[in-house]
VOPAGU-2260 file (C-alpha; in pm, 1 decimal, decimal comma):
REM VOPAGU-2260
SITE   aa  ch    i         X         Y         Z
SITE  UNK   A    0   -4502,4   22711,6   -9331,2
SITE  UNK   A    1   -4410,2   22574,0   -9715,1
SITE  UNK   A    2   -4075,1   22678,5   -9904,6
SITE  UNK   A    3   -4283,0   22840,2  -10169,5
SITE  UNK   A    4   -4464,0   23064,9   -9916,3
SITE  UNK   A    5   -4156,5   23147,2   -9750,6
SITE  UNK   A    6   -4000,9   23279,2  -10081,4
SITE  UNK   A    7   -4282,2   23442,5  -10166,3
SITE  UNK   A    8   -4259,5   23632,5   -9829,0
SITE  UNK   A    9   -3974,8   23711,1   -9837,9
SITE  UNK   A   10   -3936,7   23801,0  -10256,4
SITE  UNK   A   11   -4279,6   24022,6  -10163,1
SITE  UNK   A   12   -4117,3   24161,1   -9877,3
SITE  UNK   A   13   -4312,7   24176,0   -9535,3
SITE  UNK   A   14   -4385,3   24540,6   -9555,1
SITE  UNK   A   15   -4538,0   24522,1   -9893,3
SITE  UNK   A   16   -4755,9   24236,4   -9763,2
SITE  UNK   A   17   -4886,3   24422,3   -9496,2
SITE  UNK   A   18   -4940,6   24737,2   -9721,6
SITE  UNK   A   19   -5163,2   24521,5   -9922,4
SITE  UNK   A   20   -5345,2   24420,8   -9627,0
SITE  UNK   A   21   -5408,8   24745,0   -9481,5
SITE  UNK   A   22   -5674,8   24789,9   -9742,6
SITE  UNK   A   23   -5907,1   24477,8   -9634,3
SITE  UNK   A   24   -6205,6   24540,8   -9404,9
SITE  UNK   A   25   -6166,4   24543,1   -9045,0
SITE  UNK   A   26   -6361,7   24213,5   -8997,0
SITE  UNK   A   27   -6134,7   24011,5   -9269,7
SITE  UNK   A   28   -5831,3   24133,3   -9082,1
SITE  UNK   A   29   -5969,5   24048,6   -8700,8
SITE  UNK   A   30   -6052,3   23675,8   -8884,1
SITE  UNK   A   31   -5665,5   23681,6   -9019,2
SITE  UNK   A   32   -5512,4   23813,9   -8688,7
SITE  UNK   A   33   -5717,4   23505,0   -8561,3
SITE  UNK   A   34   -5597,3   23264,6   -8768,8
SITE  UNK   A   35   -5247,8   23409,3   -8759,5
SITE  UNK   A   36   -5243,2   23393,7   -8341,8
SITE  UNK   A   37   -5384,1   23012,5   -8331,9
SITE  UNK   A   38   -5115,9   22933,1   -8558,5
SITE  UNK   A   39   -4829,8   23061,2   -8362,8
SITE  UNK   A   40   -4996,2   22936,1   -8040,1
SITE  UNK   A   41   -5011,8   22571,2   -8183,0
SITE  UNK   A   42   -4656,9   22562,4   -8296,7
SITE  UNK   A   43   -4514,7   22687,2   -7949,7
SITE  UNK   A   44   -4754,4   22444,1   -7751,0
SITE  UNK   A   45   -4751,5   22114,9   -7795,9
SITE  UNK   A   46   -5134,7   22066,0   -7821,6
SITE  UNK   A   47   -5225,8   21697,5   -7898,3
SITE  UNK   A   48   -5505,8   21653,4   -8190,5
SITE  UNK   A   49   -5831,4   21491,1   -8073,9
SITE  UNK   A   50   -5730,4   21179,9   -8244,7
SITE  UNK   A   51   -5383,8   21182,0   -8099,8
SITE  UNK   A   52   -5574,5   21242,0   -7755,5
SITE  UNK   A   53   -5809,5   20925,4   -7812,9
SITE  UNK   A   54   -5482,2   20716,7   -7890,3
SITE  UNK   A   55   -5329,6   20816,5   -7564,4
SITE  UNK   A   56   -5608,2   20724,4   -7371,9
SITE  UNK   A   57   -5612,6   20384,9   -7493,3
SITE  UNK   A   58   -5226,0   20339,4   -7503,4
SITE  UNK   A   59   -5238,5   20450,5   -7120,8
SITE  UNK   A   60   -5541,0   20243,0   -7010,0
SITE  UNK   A   61   -5473,4   19970,6   -6757,5
SITE  UNK   A   62   -5578,0   19625,8   -6864,0
SITE  UNK   A   63   -5670,8   19574,2   -6492,6
SITE  UNK   A   64   -5934,1   19770,8   -6246,4
SITE  UNK   A   65   -5785,1   19778,8   -5910,7
SITE  UNK   A   66   -5972,4   19444,0   -5790,9
SITE  UNK   A   67   -5862,1   19272,9   -6075,7
SITE  UNK   A   68   -5509,3   19392,0   -6053,8
SITE  UNK   A   69   -5490,2   19271,0   -5676,3
SITE  UNK   A   70   -5642,2   18957,4   -5768,4
SITE  UNK   A   71   -5384,2   18912,1   -6066,3
SITE  UNK   A   72   -5092,7   18960,1   -5795,7
SITE  UNK   A   73   -5262,8   18691,0   -5522,4
SITE  UNK   A   74   -5308,4   18443,1   -5800,2
SITE  UNK   A   75   -4980,7   18530,4   -5977,5
SITE  UNK   A   76   -4800,1   18496,7   -5590,3
SITE  UNK   A   77   -5016,2   18175,8   -5540,7
SITE  UNK   A   78   -4841,9   18032,1   -5908,6
SITE  UNK   A   79   -4492,7   18110,7   -5807,8
SITE  UNK   A   80   -4530,5   17943,7   -5461,9
SITE  UNK   A   81   -4685,3   17639,2   -5612,2
SITE  UNK   A   82   -4971,6   17631,4   -5399,2
SITE  UNK   A   83   -5236,1   17771,6   -5686,1
SITE  UNK   A   84   -5590,7   17571,0   -5667,7
SITE  UNK   A   85   -5687,2   17464,3   -6032,3
SITE  UNK   A   86   -5990,4   17716,2   -6047,6
SITE  UNK   A   87   -5739,4   17985,4   -5938,9
SITE  UNK   A   88   -5567,0   17886,0   -6238,6
SITE  UNK   A   89   -5854,6   17905,1   -6468,4
SITE  UNK   A   90   -5924,3   18255,6   -6319,8
SITE  UNK   A   91   -5554,5   18375,0   -6360,9
SITE  UNK   A   92   -5556,4   18271,0   -6716,0
SITE  UNK   A   93   -5859,7   18482,3   -6795,3
SITE  UNK   A   94   -5674,5   18797,2   -6632,8
SITE  UNK   A   95   -5395,1   18694,4   -6828,4
SITE  UNK   A   96   -5622,4   18689,7   -7185,3
SITE  UNK   A   97   -5807,9   19021,8   -7064,8
SITE  UNK   A   98   -5429,2   19170,6   -7047,0
SITE  UNK   A   99   -5332,2   19054,6   -7377,4
SITE  UNK   A  100   -5659,2   19153,6   -7545,5
SITE  UNK   A  101   -5566,4   19472,0   -7399,9
SITE  UNK   A  102   -5220,7   19421,6   -7475,6
SITE  UNK   A  103   -5323,4   19429,4   -7860,3
SITE  UNK   A  104   -5584,8   19729,7   -7882,0
SITE  UNK   A  105   -5269,2   19903,8   -7753,7
SITE  UNK   A  106   -5045,1   19802,8   -7964,1
SITE  UNK   A  107   -5279,6   19894,9   -8283,9
SITE  UNK   A  108   -5288,3   20246,4   -8130,8
SITE  UNK   A  109   -4949,5   20335,1   -8085,7
SITE  UNK   A  110   -4934,2   20184,2   -8437,2
SITE  UNK   A  111   -5168,3   20426,1   -8523,4
SITE  UNK   A  112   -5043,7   20689,5   -8357,8
SITE  UNK   A  113   -4711,5   20625,1   -8502,1
SITE  UNK   A  114   -4862,4   20679,5   -8848,7
SITE  UNK   A  115   -5009,5   21019,3   -8754,1
SITE  UNK   A  116   -4655,3   21145,7   -8645,8
SITE  UNK   A  117   -4521,5   20962,1   -8965,1
SITE  UNK   A  118   -4242,8   20807,1   -8742,0
SITE  UNK   A  119   -4155,2   20443,3   -8716,1
SITE  UNK   A  120   -4322,0   20239,8   -8396,6
SITE  UNK   A  121   -3967,5   20205,6   -8250,5
SITE  UNK   A  122   -3900,2   20587,4   -8264,0
SITE  UNK   A  123   -4254,3   20636,8   -8105,7
SITE  UNK   A  124   -4184,6   20409,7   -7835,8
SITE  UNK   A  125   -3860,4   20532,8   -7750,3
SITE  UNK   A  126   -3965,4   20888,9   -7765,2
SITE  UNK   A  127   -4262,9   20806,5   -7522,7
SITE  UNK   A  128   -4005,2   20618,9   -7290,0
SITE  UNK   A  129   -4221,3   20279,8   -7350,7
SITE  UNK   A  130   -3970,3   19958,9   -7334,6
SITE  UNK   A  131   -3988,6   19738,6   -7594,4
SITE  UNK   A  132   -4019,6   19373,3   -7474,6
SITE  UNK   A  133   -3963,9   19214,4   -7786,8
SITE  UNK   A  134   -3606,2   19077,4   -7833,7
SITE  UNK   A  135   -3352,3   19250,1   -8061,5
SITE  UNK   A  136   -3361,7   19046,1   -8355,9
SITE  UNK   A  137   -3095,3   19217,7   -8546,6
SITE  UNK   A  138   -2771,1   19088,5   -8550,5
SITE  UNK   A  139   -2484,5   19279,2   -8357,3
SITE  UNK   A  140   -2249,1   19388,2   -8571,3
SITE  UNK   A  141   -1938,2   19542,2   -8413,1
SITE  UNK   A  142   -1860,6   19848,5   -8637,8
């Protein structure tokens, strides 16, 4: 409720408002009641908007299916052991590019969600428990 609406209700008095509503026809009152009930329900529960839900589906999507994840782990293990073949390196490179593309899509969705919620990207990520993997570039001060 806006400050001006709140002031109006305090000034007019809730009882006066209810008394004025008593003159309304039943269908109008029922419609008003439904709107008020919906408003209260939205305030009590953290229901995501359709757009937020869509963004969370993007944010939480894994870049790999199970087969790709297993193959990535296998190839990465071979790379670490320095026994990877050239064709396996190329396959691993393709999987890494796929992962990077999904990372970009995910970042765009995070930025859009931060905009919808009117918070910084850093705050959104902190609120969601998503670690920031970029180094802190701000100088550290001993204040």
